[in-house]
C-alpha positions as CSV (number, residue, x, y, z in Angstrom):
1,M,88.7,22.4,60.6
2,T,86.2,19.8,60.1
3,R,82.4,20.6,59.2
4,S,81.1,19.9,62.7
5,V,83.9,22.0,64.5
6,L,82.5,24.8,62.1
7,A,79.1,24.4,62.4
8,N,79.3,24.6,66.4
9,F,81.4,27.4,66.1
10,V,78.4,29.2,64.1
11,Y,76.2,27.7,66.3
12,V,77.4,29.0,69.4
13,S,78.3,32.4,67.9
14,M,74.3,33.0,66.8
15,L,73.5,31.8,70.2
16,I,75.9,34.3,71.9
17,F,74.5,37.0,69.6
18,M,71.2,36.4,70.1
19,I,71.4,36.2,73.9
20,F,73.3,39.5,73.7
21,S,71.1,41.4,71.7
22,A,67.9,40.3,73.8
23,V,69.4,41.6,76.8
24,W,70.9,44.8,75.5
25,V,67.2,45.3,74.2
26,M,65.7,44.8,77.5
27,A,68.4,46.7,79.4
28,D,67.8,49.6,77.0
29,S,63.9,49.5,77.1
30,R,64.0,49.4,80.9
31,R,66.6,52.4,81.0
32,R,64.1,54.5,78.9
33,G,61.4,53.5,81.4
34,R,59.3,51.3,79.6
35,P,57.0,48.7,81.8
36,W,58.1,45.4,82.4
37,G,55.7,43.6,79.8
38,E,56.9,45.9,77.0
39,T,60.6,44.9,78.0
40,L,60.1,41.4,78.2
41,A,58.1,41.5,74.8
42,W,61.1,43.4,73.2
43,G,63.6,41.4,74.8
44,L,62.2,38.0,73.4
45,F,61.4,39.4,70.1
46,A,65.2,40.7,69.6
47,G,66.4,37.3,70.8
48,W,64.4,35.5,68.8
49,F,64.5,36.9,65.4
50,I,68.4,37.3,65.5
51,G,69.3,40.7,63.8
52,L,65.7,41.7,62.6
53,G,64.5,42.3,66.0
54,L,67.4,44.2,66.8
55,I,67.0,46.4,63.6
56,V,63.4,46.9,64.3
57,Y,64.0,48.2,68.1
58,I,66.5,50.7,66.7
59,Y,64.2,51.8,64.2
60,W,61.0,51.7,66.6
61,N,62.8,53.9,69.0
62,R,64.0,56.4,66.7
63,K,60.8,56.7,65.1
64,F,58.3,56.6,67.8
65,S,60.4,58.1,71.0
66,D,59.1,61.6,71.1
67,R,55.6,59.9,71.3
68,L,55.9,57.5,74.1
């Protein structure tokens, strides 16, 4: 494999993971009855901050789900 093929593979893999993460978080947020604004904010956060957004959403959801 050349470096450019490997770089493109990593780039595309990261994009796919970002999109999957954002869609999953948005779907889960809507399923839990959150308003569209909060759903969109969580989706953008989870998509933009690749792994961190997903981890923060899962942690936040487990810690504060009974209060919302």
